[in-house]
N, C-alpha and C positions, 0 to 999 in steps of 0.2 A: 906319282907326282905329275908325270906328263899327261896322264888322263885328265886330271883336274885343270891343268893349264889349257888344254884344248877345249874343255867345256866352257871355261871362262871366256876364251877368245870367241867361241861360237855365240855365246849370249851377248857379248859386247858388239859383235858385228851385226847380228840380226835383231837385237832389241831396239825399241823405239828411241829415236834420237831425242835428246833434251831440247826443248824449245824455250826461247826467251823472248820477252816482249821488247821490241826495239822501236825507236821512233819511226823508222821506215815502215815497219809493219803497221803501226798505228796510223801513219799518214796514208798508206795505201788503203787500209780499211775505211778510214773516214772518207776518202775519195770515192770508194765503191758505194758506200751506203748513201751518201748525200749527192751523188751525181744527178739523180733524177728525183730527189726528195723535194716535196712541196709542203710548207707549213700550213697551207690552206686546205689540204686534204686530210680528213680524219684517218688516223693510222689503222685502218681496218680493210683487209682485202675484200671481205664481203660487207659492203656498205649498208646492207639491210640489217646487219647485226650491230647492237650498241657497243660502245666503248665504256667499260666499267672503270670508273675512277674512284679509287679508295682515298678517303680523307681522314686524317688523324690530327687532332688539335691538342696543343700543349699551351697552357697559360703560364707564362713565366713571371708575370708581375701585374698586379692591379695598380694602375697608375692613378685613377681617379674615379670616385663614385659621387657624382654631383646630383644631390637630391633636388636642389633648387632649379637647375636647368634640365633635369631629367635625362642624363646620359651617363654612360659608363665608358671608361677608357682602359683598354687592356693591351699589354704587350704579349704577342702570341708567336708561337713557333709551329709551323705546319709540316706534316709529312704527307705528301700527295704522290700517289703512285698509279700507274696504268701500264698497259701493254701496248707497245708500238710494234705492230707486225712488220713494218717496213725497216726496222732496225734490228734484224736478227742475223747472226752469223755463227759459224762453227769455229770455235777457238783453235782447233788443231790445224785449220787451214790458214790461220792468220797469226802465227807465232805464239799461240797459246793465250792470246788476249781474251780475258774474261769480261772486262768492262771498260768503259771509256767515259770521259767527261765531254759534255756537249754544251756549247753556248746556248743560252736561253732563246736567243733570236733565231737560231737555226733549226729549231725543233717544234713540232706541234704541241700545244699546251691547251688544256681545258680551262680557259679563262673563267674564273669564278667571280660572281658578283655577291656582295653582301647587302642584304636588305636592311633598311633603316640606318644605313651608314651616314654619318654626318660629314664624312670626307669623300674621297673618290671611291665610287662603288666598285671599280675595277681593282681587285685586291693585289694582283701580281703583275702590274704593268712594268715594274722595274726589271730591267734586263741584266742586272748585275749577277744574278744567281745562276750557277751552272747546274746542269742536270746530270745525274748518273744513269748510264744505260748499261744493262747487263746483256750478255750474248743471246739470251732468250727473248730479248725485247722488253724486259721489264724496266720501266723508267721510274726513277725516284727523284722527287723534287722537295727541297727543304727550304722554302722561303720563310722569312720573318716579317712581321707586320704589326704596327700599332693600330689597333682598331678603336674607333670612337663611334659608338652606336647609341641611338636614342633608346631609352628604357623607361617605361611607365612604372614608377616606383610607388609602393604602398607604404606610407609612413604613418599610418594610423596608430601603430604601437611604438612609435619613437619614444625613447631610444632603445627599445627592446625588439626592434624590427629585423626581419629577414627579407632581403631583396633577391628577386629572381629576374634575370635578364636573358634574353634569347639572342643567339647568333644564328642567322639563317642564311645558308649559302645555296646558290643555284647557278648552273651554267646557262645563262640567259640566251647565249648565241646558239644553243643546241636544244632540240626537243628531247623528250623522254626516249624516243625511239633511237636517238643518236648517241646521247651520253647519259649514263645513269650513275648517280653518286652512291657510294657505299661507305658506311661508317665502320671504322676499324679502331677497336680498343679505346673507346671514349671514357672508360673507367679511370684512365690515368691522365685526365685533363690537368689535374693539379699536381702531377708528379714532380714537376720542377718549379712549382710556384713558390715565390718568396713570401715570407710572412709580411703582412700589412699591419700598420699600427692601429687602424680603426676597424678594419673588416677582417673576418675570418672565413676562409673558404669552407663551405659545408659539403656540397656534392654537386654532381652534374648528371645530366641525362641527355639522350639523343634520340631523335626519331627521323626516319627517312620515308618520304612519301612523295606522291606526284600531285601536281596541281595544274589545272587548266587556266591559262591566262591569255586573254585576247585570242582565243581559238587554238593556242599551242599548249600541248601538254609538256610540263617541265618536271625535271627531277629536282627535289628539294631536300636538303639536309638541314635540320634545325637542332641545335644543341642549347640547352638551358643550363646556366650556371647560377648557383645560389651562394649568397654571402650573408653571414650573420654579423651584425654590428657589435663591436666590443663596447659594451655599454657602461663600463665602470667609470670612465672619464665623465660622462654625462650625469651619472648618478652622484658622484662626489661633487661636481661643480654646479649642478643645477637642482637635482632632486632633493638632496640633503638640505641645502640652503633654503629652498622654497618651503619645505616641510617645517623647518625651524622657524622661518618668518611667520608662517601661518599659525604656529603654536604661540609665538610671541604676541601675535595679534589678539589671542584670547586673554592674555594677561592684562590687556587694557582695562578690563572690568575689575581688576584687583588694585588698581591705582586709586589713591584717595581723591575724592572730588575736589578738595581744596589744594591739591598739589600743584595745579596749573600746568601739568605735563600730560594730562590724559588725552586731550585732543591732538596735540603735536605728536605724541607717540603713535597713535593710530594712523595718522596721516603719513608718518614716515614709513610705516610698514606697508601702507597702500602704495606709496611711490616705489618702494623697493620691489614689490611684486610686479609692478608695471614694467620696471627695468628688466626683470627676468623674463617676462612674457615677450618683450621685444627681442631679447637676446636669443631665446629659443626659436622664435619665428624666423630668425635669419638662417637657421639650419633647415628650414622646411620650404617646400614649393609654395609659390604664391597662390595657386589654386589646387584643390584636391577633391576628388570625387567622394572620398570617404572622410568621416569625421576623425580628426586627429585628437586622440585622447588627452595628450599632455597639454595641448592648448585649451581644450575644454576644461581640464582640471584646474589649470592656473586661472582661467576666466572665472570659474566658480569660486576659487579662493579670493580673487579680486572682488567679486560681488559680495562675498562675506565680509571682506575688509571694508568695503564701502558702506555696508550696512552697519558695521561696527562703528565707523566714524559718525554715521547719522545717529545711531543710538546713543553714542557718547555725547554728542551735541545736545540732543533732546534731554538726556538725563542731567547734564550740567545746567541747562536752562531752568528746569524745574527745581533743581537743588538750590541754585542761587535765588530763584524767585521765592521759594518757601523761606529761605533764610532772610530775605528782605522783608517778607511779610511778618515774620516773627520779630524782627527788629522794630518795624513800624508799630506792631501791636504792643510791644514792650514800651515804646516811647509814649504811646497813647495812654496806657495804664499809668505810667509814671506821671503824666501831666494831670490826670484826674485825682490822683492821690499820691503826692510826692512823698508823704510821710510813710507810706507803707512800702518801704524798700525791700523788706523780706518777701513780700508777695511778688514784686517784680522779678526778683531773683529766682523765685520758684517757677514763675511763668516762663522765664527764659530757659530754665533748665528743662522744663517739660517740652516746649516747642523744639529746642535743639535736639533733645533725645529722640523725639518722635520723627523728626526730619532725617536724622542720621540712620535710624533703624529702617525707615522706608527705602532710603537710597541703597543701603547695604543689601536689603532683600532683592531689590531690582537688579543690582549688580550680580548677585548670585544667580538669579533667574536668567539673566542675559548670558552669563558665562555658560550655564548648562545648555541653553538653546544653541548657542554658537558652537559649543564643543560637540554636541550631537550632530550638528550640520557638518562640521569638519570631519568627524569620524565617518559619516555616511559618504561624503565626497571622496575621502582618501581610500576607503575600502572599495568603493566602486571603481576607482582608477586602477588599483592593483589587482582587482578581480578580473578586469577585462584585459589589462596589459600584463600578461603572464610572461615571465622570462623564458625565452625559447631554450630548449635543450640541445 
């Protein structure tokens, strides 16, 4: 028993003493590290070597995708890391301190600029965020930022379109020989992204390259994000009514010529299609380098509806003209021989039947022509505007 007690006492006396982090130790360490520290000097003992800055992006929320003004607004969370060789220490010499928090204004940071930004290009000028520094000099920075970036959108397949926008970062204050960007785990860009009502996140990609600008070689990191439009709202509220109206337009030729509603019905359909074209155009940019299929499709339907109105007016004109001629011919025959009433009735029946048959044939012919035109236009639209998978 005495033997075990002596062994325990020996280990207790000669073993490493437990160290604890105290405010005094942290204050002393901070004073040592930042006594001669300068935020203007890149944290590299060998200034001929570049500082590698790792960048990781998370998109937490799609705020707005504005097709009319051509910009995208995103709420983003960043993980930026690099090694600061001036902020290294041995934990066993400083109370076991493994890491410390540093005010943003007191440490060197690789200020990143965002190309095509509609707001301040300096992403992280806000000094609220603290940085975490490990004992080996690894610095981690987790700023958040709402980005509003111009994005040239291709809406030719609206509402079945997929939009791709690029976020391009570069440390404009440093050349490629001084600071180099490095992409880290950009496959998880949408890992914390919230679901959007109109757009669905598809995928993302990233490339890192160098580019010479104004004689200076810069390190550039560009990430592309792709969003697919949730098209069901537009299909139910625009496409289905437009197709139904265009089909109703064909029924104009089945209305009787003497009903008095043939022209007003076709004009009503024409005006309804015009309203839908105006409404759809409000979701699209004012100018586009590509042909927008849905506006072309509605314009073709408007043209067919206009031709339907024109054809209806012409047919009604000849219908009533032939009807008036038959009535005048009947009156003329009745004046020549008022006693031959049966002949007048026979002539009236012949003229009326002939006029009715001709109008019916023309109505059927016009229906077939416009139906073929509608089928061709509709099949063309859905052939080119395929629903993205």
